[in-house]
MIKOLMAR-624190 format. One record per residue (C-alpha): residue in three letters; z, x, y. Coordinates in steps of 0.05 Angstrom, whole numbers, plus 5000, padded with zeros to 4 digits. Last residue first. Layout:
N
ALAZXY...
// end
This chain:
1023
UNK527147265768UNK525047945768UNK528048595791UNK525549285807UNK528949825844UNK527050455881UNK529051185897UNK524351705912UNK523252475923UNK516752755943UNK512953405946UNK506953495985UNK500753895980UNK500654396038UNK494754356091UNK487854706095UNK485155086143UNK483155706100UNK488556166128UNK494556076081UNK490755876021UNK489455195993UNK485355245926UNK478155085922UNK475154975989UNK468154846000UNK468854456053UNK465653826022UNK468654035951UNK476053975977UNK480054175919UNK487854325920UNK490054615850UNK492455315884UNK497055005926UNK499655286004UNK498455965985UNK499456635943UNK496856425880UNK501256725823UNK503456065802UNK509655625780UNK509954955815UNK516254615826UNK517953835852UNK510353595850UNK513552895847UNK521052705842UNK523752005813UNK530151615820UNK530450905797UNK534150215786UNK533049675737UNK533848855742UNK531148405695UNK531647585682UNK536147485742UNK542147045758UNK546547585777UNK552247445721UNK546747375670UNK543647965690UNK549448365683UNK551548135614UNK543848175587UNK544248935609UNK541649325669UNK536149765662UNK537550485683UNK531150965703UNK530751685717UNK523651945732UNK521052705744UNK513652865752UNK508853415767UNK513254005747UNK506954495753UNK504255045716UNK499055425755UNK492755885743UNK489155985813UNK487256715799UNK485757105862UNK479757255899UNK478657805954UNK473457896008UNK467458446024UNK466958746097UNK459058816089UNK457758956164UNK464559286170UNK469858946207UNK473959396260UNK481359536273UNK483159396205UNK488158976162UNK485758786089UNK489858346047UNK493458605990UNK498559106028UNK499959685975UNK499760176036UNK505059846071UNK506860326130UNK499460616137UNK498559776143UNK495459286090UNK497758576102UNK501858166048UNK501457466081UNK507957086065UNK509256816138UNK503056466171UNK499556796222UNK499356726295UNK492556896336UNK493757286402UNK490257906366UNK484557506341UNK481557336401UNK481558056436UNK478858366364UNK482458656302UNK480158516231UNK485158116194UNK484157986122UNK486657376094UNK482457186030UNK484456755982UNK477556665945UNK477056275887UNK479056385813UNK479355895759UNK475656365707UNK475157165710UNK478157335640UNK483456815645UNK483956105671UNK490355565667UNK491254935687UNK498654605679UNK501553945684UNK509353855664UNK511153085658UNK519152965659UNK522552295628UNK529052055626UNK530851265602UNK537950995602UNK539050335579UNK540550525510UNK538951275512UNK531551415522UNK527952075525UNK520652145549UNK517252865551UNK510652945575UNK506153545570UNK500253715604UNK494654235586UNK488054475622UNK483355035598UNK479755615619UNK478255345693UNK471555315727UNK471655725798UNK468056245760UNK468356995754UNK464857675792UNK458657555778UNK455158145813UNK453458415887UNK451859105897UNK444159125888UNK440858665937UNK446458575992UNK447459345996UNK453359785997UNK449760555997UNK452061155956UNK447061005902UNK452260865853UNK448760235825UNK454759755835UNK457860065890UNK464459705885UNK467359495956UNK473759845982UNK476659366025UNK478359606103UNK484659826115UNK482560516123UNK475060606154UNK467860326136UNK460960426168UNK460061176133UNK463661216072UNK471061376056UNK473861936021UNK480961776019UNK486562156055UNK489261446091UNK488060886044UNK481660526034UNK484059796001UNK483459575931UNK477359485892UNK472158945918UNK467058655879UNK461658395918UNK459657635912UNK456257175857UNK461556635844UNK459556195783UNK461255485791UNK454055215759UNK456355685707UNK452156265676UNK446456365628UNK441656245680UNK444456355749UNK444955915809UNK448256135869UNK443455795916UNK440456405955UNK439956715883UNK436656205851UNK435356665781UNK428456805760UNK425656785684UNK424557345646UNK418357615635UNK419258155690UNK413457885735UNK417157865792UNK416057175808UNK417656945745UNK418256105753UNK421255645701UNK425255355759UNK432255285728UNK433555405649UNK440455465607UNK445855375663UNK452755385629UNK458054945625UNK465555075594UNK469854545586UNK478054595560UNK482553995545UNK489153965523UNK494353315523UNK500353285499UNK505652775488UNK513452785467UNK518152255447UNK525552285445UNK529251675424UNK536651465422UNK541450875408UNK539150655336UNK535851345319UNK528851685329UNK528552425347UNK521252805353UNK515752165358UNK509852505371UNK503952415416UNK497652865409UNK491452855453UNK486453435442UNK480053565481UNK474754115460UNK468454275507UNK461854455512UNK457254315575UNK449554515573UNK444954485637UNK437654515643UNK432454615698UNK427854295743UNK426453605771UNK424453555845UNK427653345914UNK422553865965UNK425154426015UNK422954836079UNK417754376104UNK411954536143UNK408054836083UNK407755536116UNK415955396098UNK414755626027UNK418355215982UNK426055155966UNK427654745912UNK432354065924UNK434853945849UNK435153335807UNK436253675734UNK430553455689UNK435453595631UNK442953555618UNK445853795553UNK452153605527UNK456053825473UNK462653555448UNK468653675408UNK474653125402UNK480853115370UNK485852515376UNK493252365358UNK498952115329UNK505452425295UNK511451955279UNK507051525243UNK510751575183UNK508352245179UNK501352195200UNK497151815253UNK490652055263UNK483951995308UNK477652465289UNK472252705334UNK465052935340UNK461352795408UNK453952965415UNK450652885484UNK443952825514UNK444052805595UNK438152535631UNK436652605706UNK431252075722UNK424652165751UNK421152425813UNK413752335805UNK411252095874UNK414452685903UNK414452555978UNK415553116031UNK420653136083UNK421153036160UNK414652776180UNK414552716254UNK415652146304UNK415352126377UNK419951886427UNK418551826498UNK423052136550UNK425351706614UNK423351946680UNK427052276727UNK421852786754UNK415652516715UNK413052306650UNK418552646598UNK415352786533UNK416852856450UNK424052626446UNK425552606373UNK424652156312UNK424152276246UNK419752036186UNK420552006117UNK416052226053UNK418851885994UNK422052105930UNK428752195965UNK429551465990UNK436151375958UNK439551925930UNK437852065856UNK440751745799UNK443652015730UNK442151825654UNK444851765596UNK442952025530UNK446551915455UNK449752155399UNK455751985362UNK460852195314UNK467151915281UNK472852055231UNK478651615219UNK485651735196UNK491651275194UNK498151285155UNK497151965119UNK504052235099UNK506351875033UNK498051665019UNK498351104982UNK491750845020UNK489251565010UNK484651534948UNK484050824959UNK479950915027UNK482950595083UNK485651225113UNK478351515115UNK476151005174UNK469751215176UNK465651155243UNK458451245264UNK455151315334UNK448751155369UNK445851165433UNK439250965482UNK437551085551UNK430850765577UNK428350905645UNK425650555699UNK422350695774UNK419051295750UNK411251195776UNK413050945848UNK418751425850UNK426051385846UNK430451075902UNK429350315881UNK432750465811UNK430850125748UNK435050185685UNK434750025608UNK439850055562UNK440050165485UNK446550215442UNK448250265372UNK454650255335UNK455950335260UNK462550285230UNK464650405158UNK472150345125UNK474149675145UNK470649295098UNK464149455134UNK463449415202UNK457249335249UNK456849335315UNK450649245368UNK449449435435UNK443949135483UNK443149285550UNK438449105614UNK438249335678UNK435949185755UNK438349625818UNK436949575884UNK438549945950UNK438849776022UNK439950256084UNK442550206156UNK442650626213UNK444550516289UNK445150996351UNK447050946425UNK449151516475UNK451251446540UNK451951976592UNK454951716659UNK460851236624UNK462550676666UNK458250246601UNK463850526555UNK468249946571UNK472849816513UNK473250526487UNK478550736542UNK479450156588UNK483550646636UNK478451156625UNK476751346693UNK471151756729UNK468151796659UNK462952336630UNK461752136560UNK459151606525UNK458551366456UNK456150806419UNK455650756346UNK452050206293UNK452250276219UNK449249806173UNK450149796088UNK447049366031UNK446949485959UNK444349025906UNK446048975830UNK442948725778UNK444048445705UNK442048245641UNK445848425581UNK446348285499UNK453248425461UNK453248465386UNK458548375336UNK457648395255UNK464348485214UNK461748465139UNK467048485083UNK467047725078UNK461847525135UNK465647625199UNK462047345259UNK462347585334UNK456247455383UNK456347545456UNK451047395509UNK452447685580UNK449247555648UNK451347995694UNK450348015771UNK453548505823UNK453448415892UNK454048935948UNK457348956018UNK457649566070UNK459049366142UNK460249966192UNK462450026259UNK463150676305UNK465050626379UNK465651116430UNK469851496483UNK468852096528UNK473152486583UNK470652996630UNK474753516603UNK469053906571UNK466753286533UNK473553076515UNK479853166544UNK480952406574UNK480252186502UNK477751586470UNK477051306400UNK474350756356UNK473350836283UNK471750106248UNK470050046170UNK468449346145UNK468149246071UNK464548776020UNK464148825941UNK461648185905UNK461748065830UNK458547505793UNK459547545727UNK456547095674UNK459246905607UNK455146635544UNK458346585472UNK456346615404UNK460646605342UNK457946025314UNK450845825337UNK449245165361UNK455445085405UNK455645665448UNK462845825470UNK463445835546UNK465346445596UNK465346325671UNK465846905722UNK467947005791UNK469047765815UNK471947805883UNK473248415925UNK473948506000UNK475749156030UNK478049296110UNK478649966130UNK481750106200UNK480950696248UNK483650636325UNK485451296358UNK486951286432UNK488051966460UNK494152296501UNK498352546440UNK491652706411UNK491753266461UNK497353626420UNK493554256384UNK491854426457UNK484054586451UNK480755316432UNK475555386485UNK479156026510UNK485256066562UNK490456076503UNK493655426527UNK486854986534UNK488254256551UNK495354466581UNK499253756571UNK503353516631UNK511153656633UNK511653796703UNK512954506683UNK506554526643UNK506554336570UNK503554636507UNK506955276512UNK504355996495UNK508956536466UNK508556166398UNK501756406396UNK497255876366UNK494655966294UNK498455486254UNK498754906294UNK491255036304UNK489455086234UNK493254456225UNK489654076278UNK492853616310UNK492752866286UNK489352316324UNK492751666300UNK491051006267UNK489150936197UNK490850216175UNK488750036111UNK487449196092UNK486349026023UNK483948346003UNK483748135924UNK479847755875UNK479647575806UNK476546925789UNK476846545725UNK472946045683UNK473845835611UNK469545365561UNK470445345485UNK475044705491UNK475744505564UNK476244765637UNK480245275604UNK483345665670UNK483646325695UNK486546605754UNK488547255788UNK489747255863UNK491047935900UNK493148115969UNK494548746000UNK496849136060UNK496049846062UNK498150326118UNK496351026129UNK498751546182UNK497552276191UNK499552216264UNK504252786255UNK502753246200UNK508153166143UNK504852576123UNK507051816142UNK505451296092UNK507350466096UNK505250066036UNK506049276031UNK504348935971UNK502748205953UNK501347875886UNK499047215863UNK498047175787UNK495246635749UNK494246255678UNK490945565660UNK490945215596UNK497245205556UNK500945335628UNK501745965659UNK506046425696UNK506047065755UNK509147045824UNK508847755854UNK512648145911UNK511248875919UNK514449375977UNK512850115980UNK515250566029UNK512551356031UNK515551836077UNK513752486117UNK518252986147UNK514553246203UNK509953696232UNK506953846297UNK513554086334UNK515454476282UNK508954796270UNK507954946348UNK515255246350UNK515155546419UNK518556176429UNK517056346505UNK519756906544UNK512857136562UNK508057606535UNK501857356584UNK496856936541UNK493756576598UNK494056946645UNK494457586645UNK499257876708UNK500758526680UNK496359056638UNK496859306568UNK489659576541UNK486559286477UNK480059276508UNK479158606518UNK486058566557UNK493258586528UNK498758206564UNK504658406606UNK508257936655UNK513957886613UNK515758526570UNK511758726507UNK513859376504UNK507959856474UNK506460376531UNK501860816490UNK500961536523UNK506361896478UNK503061576414UNK508061616362UNK508061986294UNK506861616235UNK498761446234UNK496961896180UNK490962166215UNK492861936270UNK496861836325UNK501061216330UNK501860596375UNK493960566385UNK491860656310UNK497660206297UNK495959596340UNK495059076290UNK502759206262UNK504959226341UNK501958456335UNK505358326276UNK511658536305UNK510758106365UNK509757566318UNK515357676282UNK520757676341UNK516157066370UNK515756556314UNK511556686252UNK507656076229UNK511055726166UNK510755836090UNK516155436062UNK512155106001UNK511554435969UNK511054126038UNK515753526050UNK515152826032UNK520752246026UNK520351615980UNK522850965990UNK522050435939UNK521549635926UNK519849195870UNK520048455859UNK518148015811UNK517947245809UNK516446795746UNK512746155738UNK512945875670UNK510346175608UNK505745755558UNK499746385578UNK500246985598UNK499047135674UNK494147705700UNK494848445709UNK488848855730UNK484349215691UNK481549915710UNK475550205675UNK474550925685UNK467551165669UNK463651785652UNK459552325704UNK452752015675UNK456151315682UNK451050905735UNK444951155692UNK446650745632UNK452850295635UNK452650135567UNK451450865551UNK457851085575UNK461251055504UNK456351295467UNK455251885518UNK462252135514UNK468251955563UNK469751315578UNK477151235598UNK480850655594UNK486350415653UNK491549815640UNK495449335681UNK493949495748UNK496949115805UNK502849565821UNK497850125839UNK495049645896UNK487949835902UNK485150005968UNK486450695962UNK481450735900UNK476450685951UNK470850225945UNK464050205897UNK467649785842UNK462449645786UNK465349005758UNK468348875695UNK475648795718UNK474649395764UNK469549885740UNK469650585775UNK463451065762UNK465151805767UNK461552145820UNK457452725818UNK450552395834UNK444352825822UNK444253545865UNK446654065811UNK448953585750UNK453353605692UNK459953865719UNK466253725672UNK468853285624UNK470752735671UNK471352845750UNK475652635802UNK477352915871UNK483652645906UNK483452015945UNK487252046008UNK492051546038UNK496552026070UNK494252756071UNK495753256013UNK492453035952UNK492053445881UNK485453415838UNK484552845781UNK480653175714UNK479552775652UNK478553155597UNK483953005561UNK488252385594UNK494452425628UNK493753065669UNK493152745737UNK492351955725UNK498251705764UNK495452015826UNK488451685813UNK492351005826UNK493151175891UNK499951115937UNK503351495887UNK511551565895UNK512651535818UNK515650915790UNK509450715753UNK509351395727UNK510251325649UNK507450665654UNK500250905675UNK499551265606UNK491951275609UNK487850995552UNK482751415514UNK475851285485UNK470851825456UNK466451365415UNK467650995344UNK472350435373UNK473050015306UNK480450255304UNK481950105375UNK480549415370UNK474949245421UNK473748955490UNK467948725534UNK462548925578UNK465049685580UNK469949905526UNK476949595539UNK482149765493UNK485249305440UNK491849515404UNK491249575329UNK498549405298UNK496648665287UNK493848685221UNK499649115198UNK504448605209UNK511348885204UNK517248405180UNK522348175233UNK529548145204UNK533547555243UNK540747455266UNK542646755291UNK550146705319UNK553346055345UNK550345635284UNK549644875289UNK542444925251UNK539645465298UNK533345395259UNK528946005247UNK521446145265UNK518746875243UNK512747245276UNK509647825245UNK511348505272UNK506248925310UNK507048625380UNK513348215380UNK516047535360UNK522247075341UNK521546315348UNK528445955351UNK529245215333UNK533044725364UNK536444125319UNK543744325318UNK544944775381UNK540944315422UNK538144515488UNK539345245476UNK542045805515UNK539646545495UNK542647165479UNK539747755449UNK542348415419UNK536648885393UNK540749475415UNK535949625471UNK535648875493UNK532248275464UNK528347815505UNK529547175525UNK526346475525UNK525745725549UNK518645535555UNK519745025506UNK517044725431UNK520445265399UNK526245575441UNK523046275450UNK526247025436UNK520847595447UNK522748315422UNK524648785478UNK528449275433UNK528749205350UNK534849485315UNK533349945260UNK535549565192UNK530249865155UNK526049205151UNK526549125227UNK532248875270UNK534048255315UNK541448165328UNK544547525356UNK546647005405UNK546046265415UNK548745925479UNK550045245474UNK547344765528UNK551444365578UNK546344485632UNK541244395586UNK534144765594UNK536545435609UNK530145795638UNK528946515622UNK521946705641UNK516547135607UNK511347495646UNK513848035688UNK519348225642UNK514348215586UNK509348635622UNK514849105634UNK517249145565UNK509549155533UNK508949915541UNK516049975508UNK514949485450UNK507449845445UNK510550555436UNK515450245388UNK510749945341UNK506050555350UNK511350875323UNK511950435260UNK504850505238UNK505850185175UNK503850545115UNK498050265070UNK499950025001
// end
């Protein structure tokens, strides 16, 4: 007989605990009823927590506590019957029969052990899934101070890469199984309640989300075709549960935010020492720079400064060495916070279920005016109109406020503490340094209005068709609508003449899906199929008006007509997609599974000859544990082997296949006349621009071992992307520099391991651990196919940083080997304090053509995470460690703080903790010299880290307390985020990525912000 998966029972009991507390009401039917108590256990006499107890024929219910003990007031002690149930166990009904105590032993139900996972356009039992589909454990992080649901996914799913956030309301970088394209879409597809979602994840209230499933391999993503080349994240929101009366749930939390590091700009004393260090060649005599220069007057007294020749002079303004010690960083930053308040009401009758939720999130980052506010409202409703016919709607509105003009963090770091932002009358000094560098606090006297309003609705209807058993039809109509407003005015703008502007954008899309579903069981044959026909249309329009040169800005951006120089711009786009898909599944005897999918995609952005393409996939599964030779195994409870192969597509940007026109002023007729605009061709057409395609092979195994104490999955994959979308350089004599075309081939290979183990399990205490491991390697196999130099080897695209046989993210640069020291044999153009650049061909010269090499890659070697959860009675504690590691040149990034002296940099401040070279510090890491050579080189660092990412402690009150307070559930928690990071990276954070600004890892001089850590306190209750 097959062993029962007890671990899954325990896990699902824990997973469903919160949902049960949200959706089950505890109502006493009779004021003079009798209280019945008892204990619920399994066949091994182990208490079962969070089991449901329902008085039959009523909505009067209760839930057992951690010790399996329950208490319920029944309407009639003689005639009432109690129904006991829990996922993974057979329901059992027992009459009270006048007893004050009713104990029950629940029997495990193998048929119900299989959880249902969302797979795209439907759901499946996990045992039937043949692709690489993973479910995120978002419950473990529900009490963390995460304003964005993506933050709760960091490290939780092998192969899913989520970056860090360091500003209020921002969304981290998201990728699945590495980069598979050069210029094609890099975005992961987000599907919200079955509808493609093009809004920001910041608009979603994390408290509304019930589950998140990740589709990783081509077979799983094939149902979404070209939209899913980079993987799919399926988000399902909460809803009511049938036959449960209304239940109100409330949660509230407050978290503090601060920098994870203590690096701060130098204050007066250290700043002056820093300047003196830069002037070592003036303050001391060579060659060893230890003997003071008697001709140097280096005492920085009030009224003295340094001119462009680094000579001390008096009456220098601005930049004089005053007595000031102004803390720009301290006055431009703050202790941030996150405050979240949520309330929801849910319930259901026999035919209708509903959920209404409201949320308010307020966040202030550590930079002044880095503000984020979100107000959200959600309504989820479904009802059975008649037998076999259901309709429903999932809708939300989210309203974000991001007002506030933040100081530029680079200015807060660079401004000298000897300068001040205000004059003696308290007025802001626009340019305290006497350069074009503006005062960081100019934003205090500006208007900044930024709002984003999101509206989303999915309306659906599903009906069982009467003429064929098992056949149903469903129609989904989803609508996204977004309004973005950015208004601003500044008296300091446009060279202190004042400027103001309004920028407003309207985005809308609709999705219409028609689905036929067929499900039938014929003895040992289980057949299901899904047929889809759908279409998407997206529209965007934008208008901006701007003016500069204001006599007064009393009305700010609300009267642009008084500006001397106006500017008006507008733009719009429209794109359409249509698609058809057929997916069929066949399972024989719960042992052998076959899945096949074919999808056809059409997109308006491709060339006239290549508007559509087909994307097929297939998968096989073998449930080996259902074979006779393993059914009686003492240690194998579940074992499934699966393999899949398929082809996915990727889209180009809109209009890239077309020849596009641009306008520019061409003629001005007469003095003071208005310009006449002419048109010119700006891009070449490519009538054969076609779809990028990725062929992927995935082999995996799912298992449950040792009486289900160890569960997990292992996947290995190989993806090859062909016909890469890329903008290729062409001879400029054509009149154009680039053309969008299809070139090259990329390979991605990887390994993913997910393990969950129940290490300790007894009546009062459990310890579970979950581990995720993943590694990915990409390699460029082909590029343009050209061999311009005739050496028989295909040429690399050096200017684009692309090399055959190397990673897409390979780093091609000069190799450095320390810093030139006093007494070294130094080549012409270099001096002490400069980086020593390796002469790769030993010709005595450093040249761009001959002395650069592949020195590493930004790709990590592997990522690993570990979640430990401990539960003792009503107390639970968990901590989550997340790590990304590199070796052999992997996961490196530029982290160079080199300082080359000139009149401007001499006055710039730096952050503490930078190890500069000097004659007194010859082992310093960062170059520091009076001159910058033509090829200066740079320094790279390993970004490997281990982070204590989440810590949670929660206490749930027992039934005695709940009854006295009139509550159904009550818990309090404290949690921490990013509390410690162990790394050799010298900077604010090694993990943060901003690919738009080409920042990978936040150093001390990159202009990036610190990653934030926080401590939160909160309460959850329901009644």
